[in-house]
N, C-alpha and C positions, 0 to 999 in steps of 0.2 A: 504494500500500500504506500501511497505518497505521503511522506512526512515533511515535505518541503514548505508547505504553507504555514504561516505563523498562526498560532492558536488564539492569540489575543487580538481584539479589534484595535485599530489604530486611529486615534484622534488626531486632527490637524491635517489630514490628507484630503479633506473635502469629500464630495460625493455622499453616498448613503451609508448609514449605519444600520445593522440588523439588530432588532430588539426581540428578545424572547419574553413571552408572557406565560405564566403558569396559572391556570384558572380552574374553577369548579362551577357546576351549575345544576339546577333542578330542571330537568328537561320537560316536566309536565306542562308548563304554560307555553311551550314553544313548538313550532312546526318544524322541528329538527334543527340541525346546525346551519346548513347552507342557506344563503339569501334567496328568498322567493318573493315575487311581487305581491304586495298587499297582505303578506303574512308576517307574523312576528317570529323571528328566528334568532338563535343565539348569535350567529355571525352578524346578522343585521344590527342587533342591539349594540354589540361590541364595536362595530365599525362606525356606527352613528356617534357613539361616545368618543371615539378617537378623532373623528372628523371635527367634532365640537372643540376639541383641544388644540389641534394643529391647523384648523381652518382650511382643510382641503380633504378630498376623498382619500381614505386609507383602506387598502385591501390587506387582509390577513390570510396567512396560510396555516392550515390546521393539521395536527398530527393524525387525527382520526375523525372523519365525519360521522356524526351520530344521527340516527333516525328520530322522527317525532316521538317525544315522550321518553327518550333515553337520556340518562343522567351522566355526569362526569365528576370525578373527584380529582383526576390527574391529567386534565387536558393541557396541551401545549400548542401555542401558536407563535408565529413570527410575523413581524412587519418591518418595513424599512422606513427610516426617517432621515432627513438630511442632518448633517452635523449641527447646523444652525437651529433646526427644530428641536433636536435633542438637548442642546445646551440651553435653549430658551425655556425649557419646561419649568424651571424653578423661578421664573419671573424675577430674576435678580436677587433672590434670597439665597443665602449660603446653604444650599440643600443639594444633595446628590441628584442628578437628573432622574435616576431610576426611582428613588424615593419620591421625587416630585411627581413623576408620571403615575406611580401607584396611587398616591393620595388623590391626585386630580381625576384619575380615571374612575376611582370609586365614587367620587362625587358626580361625575358625568353619567355613570351607569345608574345611579340612584335617581338622577333627574329624568333619564330616559325611561326607566322601568316604573316609576311611580309606585303604585300599590304593590308591585312585584319586586320592590327593592330587596336585595338579598338573594334573588333567584340566580344571579350571575355574580360570582366573586373572583376578582383577580388577586391571587395570593403572593405573586412574585413577579418583579420586573427586573430584567438584567440585559446589559449589552451581551449579545451572543458572540461566541468565538467565531473566528473566520471559518467559513465553510459550513456553518450550521444551517440546516433546513428542517423545520419542524416536522415535515412529512417524510422527506426522503432520507434524512439522516437517522431516523429511528431504527433501532434494532428489533423492538417488539412492542406490542400493545397488549395489555392485560385487562380483561373484563371480569366482573362478577355478576351472578344472577341468583336472586333469592327466591326460594320456593317453600311455601307452607302447604304440606300435603295432608290435608284433612281439616275439617272444621274446628277441631280442638286447638289448632295452631293459628287460626285466623284472628289476628290482632288488628282491630280497626285502626289503631294508631300507626300501623306499618303498612296499611293497604296501598299506599301511594308508591311503594317501592318493593312490594313482595307479590309474587304470583300465588293466588289462592287456587290450589289444585285439589279437586274433590277426592281422587283416589290416592291411597297410600303408595309411596314409591319405594322401591328396593334400591338402596344406594350401591350395593354390590353389583347388581345387574347394570345400573347406570354406568359404573366405572368399567365393567367388563366390555360393554359395547363401545364406550368412548375411547378406550385404549387403542383399539384397532385403527382409529382414524389419525393417530399421531404421525408426525413426519411430513416430508415433502410430498404433497398429493395434489391432484386436480380436484378441486371442490366445486365443480360445476353443478353437481346435484344439490349443493347446499348454499347456493347464492343466486342472486339475480345478476347475470353477467352484464357488464357495460360494453358497448360496442368498441372493439379494438383493444380491450383490456384482457389480460390473462386471468384465469381462475386458479392458477397454481399458487399455493401458499404452503408455508411450513407451520403446521399446527404443533406447537411446542408443549402446551398443557391443555388437557380437557379432562377435568376431574370433578367429582362431587363429594361433598363431605357434610355430615349432619352435625350441627353445633349442639352445645349443651342446652340451648333453648328449643331444640327440636327442628329448627329451620335448616333446610338443605341449601347449601351455597355451591353453585357451579363456578369453577374458575376456568376461563378460556383464554389462552395466550397464543399468539402467532406473530410472525414477522410483520404481517399485515392481514387485513380482512377484506373479502369481497363484500359487495352490497348485500345486507341481510344475512350474512354468513353466521354470526353468533346466534341470532334468534332462530335460524333454521336448524343449526346443530342442536340447540337445547330443545326446540320443539319436537324434533324427531326422537331425541333421546327419551323424552317423556313417554313415548309409546313402549320403549323397552323397560323403563323403570316401573311402569304400571303392569308389565307382564303381557301386554298386547302383542308385542313382537319379541323375537329372540335377539340377544345381544349382537349376533352376527349380521342382523338386518341392516344395521347402520353402515357396515362396510360394504354390503351388497349394494346399497343405495349409492355409495361413493363410486363404486365401479361402474354403475349404470351411466353416470355422467349425463343425467338428464333430470329435469323437474317434472313431476307428475301430480296426480291427485293427492298423493300422500305427502307432498311437500308442504309442510305447515310451518308457520312462523309463530314462535311463542310471543306473548304479549311484550310490548316494549318497556313498560314502566318498571320492571324489576332489574333492568340491565343498566350497569354502571361501568363506565370507562375508569378503571382504577389507577392505571400507571402506564406511562410511556417511557421506555428506556433508550438511552443514547450511548454511543461509544465515547472513549476519551476524546478530548478536544482535538488532538492531532489526527484523529481518525474520522472526523465528521465529514469532511469533504469527500474522502475516498468512499465512505459508506453511501453518501448521497449519489455519487456517480454510479456505483454498483447497483443501487436500487433502481435508479432511472433506467439503466440498461435492462434490468430484469423485467420491469413493468412494461417496457415497450417492445 
């Protein structure tokens, strides 16, 4: 890999600086991540807040697009500002531009969200290392999915982020079926393909565990995900956990490489993007170049 690029951003050189934002959001009130005309989206709200601060349109690049109703605790985006914009964020006060942007962005988001204040929270702002790309530099994304299998576990206070499943589920069967899907595979059967995009992904973790509270939590981790892939994997696994299908059915569906009447999506509201991982600063650019090549 190429180690020649400097890892630290350079001030004083003019041009644009890349800024990294780490944020979390409640996906319930939004029509997904991506900007859509006449609909409230997380990206739309965030970009409106940024435009209010720098007085021009700002486009952000996200690590992982989320569907309507899907939440995030560990989302990452990047945006580019001129050096003048970056240094002017503190309005002449002796305050680090990153701290100034964080403070002012929270205020702008509150103004834009109104009664929904707190539904989107930016937790960290930083100058990104050279070569950083929120989407293409990522090594993997990790999601969680909460399931309450049976009325005795249906907690009204958690209904906004937990699937209420009527039948009891066998965690052993869920894991037996999920294990066969691990590795570098073509997940065409488990996603909605986008034109010109590959459906080959490396599924690194797909496992279920029952907590002390009785709730089952699915953990799904991959280098990247196709559209609807996590919800499709979980939705299909529920047939196995309920004993409707044998564990090997999940792999049989994978080999079929097609969507059919049994292709179901689990509900979006229990799904949370928990974490996005990146390589060391000196490897960011090489990782982004490799990912772009694989995706095209």
